[in-house]
N, C-alpha and C positions, 0 to 999 in steps of 0.2 A: 140381074143377072145373066147378063149376056155371055159372059166368058165361063160359065159353068160347064163342067164336062157331062156330057149327056151319054149314057151308056144304055143300050138295049137290055130289058129284062132279062131276055132269054140268055144273053153273054153274062150278065151278072150271075144268074142262076147256076149256068154252066161252070163259071169261074169258082163259085162258092162249093159246087159238088166235087170238083177237080181237088181243091185245097181239102175240104173234109175228108175225101178217100184217102189223099196223099199224107197229110199231116196227122190226123187224128185216127186215122184207120177205120173209118167208118165203111160198113159192108155196102157193097154196089147196090146190093136188093134193097136195103134201107133207103138210099137216096133215091132211087126209082119209085118206092111206095111213096116216099113224101111228095115227090115231084107231081107223080100221076093223082095222088090224093089232092094234091092243092089246085091241080087243073080240075079235077071233077068237082071239087067243091065251089070252086069260083064261077062255076056254070050251072050251079044247082040252085035249089030254091032258098037254101041256108046262105046263100052268098049275101044279100042285104042284112041279115041277122049277125054275120060274121064282120062284115064291114062297119056296122054300128058298135059292134064289140070292141074292135081294135081303135077306132076313132075317139 
């Protein structure tokens, strides 16, 4: 996979949030809550449990 496109995660989240707000009329406060909630959850004690659940 040498020629695979590598996109930073923050850029992917930013584009997904922009598309969600623009195309599906998702409120900005909801996008903010989801992003901050995911950020806080990733750094919490629940992170290994969530990681095991999604793998």
